[in-house]
N, C-alpha and C positions, 0 to 999 in steps of 0.2 A: 557035418555041414559042407555043402558043396563049395568048391573054390569060387572066388569072385572074379568077375571080369575087371580088367584094369583099364582105366582111361587116363592117360597122361594129358597134362594141359587142361584139366577139367574146369578150371576157372576162366579159360579163354573163350572166344567167341564161338567157334564151331564146337569145341569140347563141351561147353555148358549146354548147348542145344542138343548135343549127342547124348549127354547124360539124361536129359529130359525124355528123349525118345526111348533110350534103353530102360528107363524107369517105368515108362508105360508098358513095356514088354514084360515087366516083372522080373528083370534081371538084377541080381544083387551086384553092387559095384564097389570098387575101391578107386577113388579119384585122387590123383596127385596134383599138388599145387606147389608153387615156389615157396621155399622157406622164407619166413619173415612176413608173409602176406596172409591175410585171413581168407578162408574158403568162402564161397557164396553161401547164402542161407539155405534152408531145407528145400528140396525139390517140391514144388507145389503140386496139389492134386491134379490128376490128368485133365479134368474139365477146365482147370485154370491155366494150363500151360500156354495155350495160344488159342486163337480163333480159327486155327487151320484144321481142326478136327472134323469140321462139317464139310470139308472139301473132298472130292474124289481122290482116292489114293493116299490120303493123309490120315494118320491115326495108327491103329495097330498094324504093324507090317506083316508080311507074309513069310518072314524068316523064322526059323526055330527060336523059341524064347524060353525063358525060365518060368518059374511059378508065377501065378497071377496074384499072389498074396502081397502083403505089405513089403515094399521095396526098401532096402537100406542102402544108403550111399555113405561109405566110410571115407573120410578125407584124411590124407597124409601129406605132410610137407616132405618132399623129396627133391634134392637138387640133382638134376640129370648130369651136371658136370662133375659130380662127385662119384666116381666109379665104385668106390667102396660102399657108399650109401645105397646106390642103386642095386648092387649085388645083394646087399643084406635085405633090402625090401623085397626083391624078387624071390630070394630064397625063402623068406617068411610067407609070402603071399602065394607063390606058385600058380600064377593065373593061367587058365586054359585059353584065354583070349586077351589080346591087348589092342586098344585103339590108341595109337601114338599121335595125339593131337598137339602136343607141346611143341613150341618152336617160335622163332621170329617169323612174322608173316607179312612185313611191310617191305615192298619192293624198293621204293625210293629211299627209305631210311637205311637199307642194307649198304648203300654206298658210303654213308658216314659211319656206320657201325658194322663194318665188314667182319672184324674179329669176333664180335659177340654173335653175329648172325651165323658164322661157320661153327662157332663153339657150340651153341645150343642145337642147331639143326643137324650138324654132322657128328660132332663128338658126342653130343647127348644121345643121338640115335645109336651110335656105336656102343655106348655104355649100356643102353637098354638091351640091345640085341646080344651083346656079350654077356650080360647078366642072365638072360634067358638060356643061352648056350651052356654056361657054366653050371646052371641049375639042372641041366640035362632035360629040358622041357621041349616039347614039340608043339608049343602054342601056335595058334593062328594070330598073326600080327598084321594089323592094318596100318599102312603108311600113306598119309595123304600128301601126295606130291602136288605139282602145280602145272597149269598150262604154260607157264613161263619157261618150261624147259624146251619148248618147241622153237624152231626157227620161224621168223616172221613169214606170213603168207597173205595172200590177197583172197583166200577162199577158206572154207571150213577145214579145220585140222582133224584128221583122224589119228589114231594112236601109232600108225606106222610111218608117220611123217618124220623127216629129219629133225634131230634135236640140236639146238644151238642156244644154250643159256646165255642171255645178254645182260645179266646183272649178278652181283654176288648172291642175292637171294635165289635166283633161278639156278645157279650152279650148286648152291647148297641143297636144293630140292632134288636135283639130278643125283647128287652124291648120296642122298638118302635112298633113292632107288637102287643104286649100285650096291650099297650096303645091304639092302634087303635082298637083292639077287644073291649076294654071297651067303647070306644067312640061310637061304633055302637049301643050299648045299650042305649046311651044317644041321639040318633037321627041322628048322622052323618053317611054318607055313605062312609065308608072307604074301599079302595082297596089297595092290597099289591103286590108288585113285590119282587121276590128274584133274584137279579141280580148276574150273574157270571161275570168273568173278562171282562171288556170292555175297548177299547183303541181307540185312534184316535187323530186328531189334537187338540191342546190346553190342552192335559193332563199334569198334573204336572210331571216334570222329575224325581220325586222320585219314580215313578212307572216304572216297568221294561222296556216296550216297548219305552215309551217316553224318559227314561234315556238313553237307547241305541242310539236312534235316535239323541238326543242332543249331545251325545259324538261324534258320527260320524260327525255331522255338525261342531262341534268344531275342530275336527282333520283336516277335509278338509279345514277349515279356518285358520289353522296353530296355533290355540289356545291351542292345546293339543298334547302330544306325540302320535304317531300312535299305541296305545295300549288300550284295554279295559280289566280291571280286573273284573272278575265275580266270583260268588259263584256257587251254585248248578244249573246246566243247564238241569238236567234230569227231573225236575218236569214238569208235564203236566197239562195244563190249558185249560178250555173251553173259547175261545176268541170270542168276538163279537164286531163289529164296534159300536162306541158310537152312530152313527146316526141310526143304527138299534135298538139299545137299547132304545133310546128315542122314537122311533116310537112304540115300545112295551109299554113304559110307557104311551103314549097317549091312546093307545087302552085299556089298563088295567084300566086307570083312567076313561075312558069314558064308557066302555062296560063290565068291569070285574065284577064278582060276589062279593058281599060285604064280606069282611073278608077272602076271599079265596086266598091263595098265588099262584102266577104264577111264575115259573122259567123263567128267561130271559136268554136263552143260545142257543148254536148252536148244542149241542149234539155231538160235536167232540172235542177231546182232542189233543192239540198241544204241543209238547215238547218245553220248552223255548229255548233249543239249536236251534231248527228249526226256531224259530222267530228271534233269533239273526243272523242266517245264511242268512235269507231273507234280513235283513237290511244290513249286510255286503256285500252281492252280489250287492247291489245298490250303494255302496260307490265308490267314484272316485279315491281313493288311497288305497294301501294295508294297512290292520289293523291287528295287532296281537291280539289274545285273550289269556289272562293269567288267569289260574285258581288260585284263592287265597283261600286256605283252611280257613283262618280267616274269610271269608265271609259266610261260611256255618253256618247253625243253625241246632242244633241236632233234632229239631221237625218239620222239613219241611214236608209239606203235599205232598206226592208223586203224587196224582191225585186229581183234582177237576173238575168233569165232571157232567153236568146236563142233565136231560131228559126233552126235550122241548114239550112232547106230549100234555100236558094240554093247553098250550097257543096256540099251533098250531091247535088243534081240536076245542077248544072253541071260540077262537078269530081270527083265520086265520092268525096268525103272523108267519113268518119265516125270518130269517136273509137273506138279499139280497146282501149285499156288500161283495165281496170276500176278504179274508185276504190280498191278493196281492195289492188290491186297498187301503185298509187301511194302509198298510205299505208304499206305495208310498206317500199317502197324509200326513202321519205323518212325514216322512223324509223331504218331501218338505216344510212342515211347519217350521221345525227348520233350514233347509238350507237357506231358504229365510229370516230368521231372525225374522219372526213374533213371534215365541215362546219367543225369548230372549227379544223383546220389551215388550210383554204382561207380562212376568214374572216380569220385572222391574216396569212396570206401576202399577201392582196390588200387589206389594210387596211380590211376591212369589219366588223371586230368592234366590239361596243358595250360600253360600261362596265357596262351592266346585263345583259350577255349577249344583247342583241338580243331581249329577251323580248317577248312579245305584250302590247300595251297595251289590248286590247279586241277585239271581233269586227271583221270587215272593215267599215270605217266610211267613209262618204263625207259630207262636209259640203256643205250647200247654199249657194248664193249667188244673186245676182239677175241673172245673165247673161241676155240676151235670147234667146228661142228663134229657131231658123232651121230651114229645111227641109234635106233631105238632099242636094239638088242643089248642086253647086259652081258659083257664079256668077262671071263674070269680074270684076265690080265688087267683090265681096267679097275675092277673092284680090288684086286690085290694091291695095285699101286696106291689106290686111295687109302686102303687100310694102313699101309706102311706109313703114309704121310700123317694119318690120324695118330697112330701109335707114337710117332716121333714127336708130336705136339703135346702129348699128355705127360 
């Protein structure tokens, strides 16, 4: 039997959508989830995965795939912070390819949970790469970094722009890139995406779009007063449907050049106010919007916009799902109760309903800037710090 492709963080937002995409490709998978939690249910048939299949460029991708027969997804509980458990799992599986989707994903919460953010994003990545190295594998390893590694700018960001992580989350994502660059020297085939904001069904309601949609669903069901309190709505963000995002991940993981980062973005900035207006226009009851100054942060990034030229020209990727479809699907997900059930099942519910606490916000810090090239000295220093903490 051929070796199976590994997806870490398979129960998470992007990871679960990626599993559905790879399943449509007929690829047999092993998906890791956190010990103590239940994995998601079986992957649904292709025709039930989403309504995106009838859109141009969505559906079967153009990258090499496995057999077209029945796909098996084998779930395993693996703690990425347990180096021994990771080594044993890798030694047993020996995956030819890895999509490393596990990690802490929330920028704002990284300030309150700095230790755990660095632990899972950095030390967990180190354990994964080290396990592959010790098994003497030359696997292709996809690492999803973030647009948050860039220094702020008033125009579209290309991959060669200066890097200035302004939050613990952003620094942890840059650290992942550095670890990946070092692993290439050890024989692994590491590819990197720098994802901008992506949204869609199953997103944690602590993120703006999903939080708005959940609140609207709660209001329509009579669980909440018909008011949404918000912070800064003037921030502009580059938004992509998660199903387009994971399609980019698959292309980069399979065809991307080693160590070369690719922006995953639309090249279009959308004001958060417009996103909220789109959702409110679909609500079945009138809803007030109340600006709450307490929800502003002094260091909001006014614009986060990407230049998608590299991924478009080198890999032929472009987003295909319009924002209107994404908003429809996201709101339907919460209105039909799927989101509420899944958050309860996987322990992700919040006492306040996971409601949105302001526009997409990023706090600034005083991390020193660096250029986008990955240097050996930088990665070696980082690795020594990681080893010292284990």
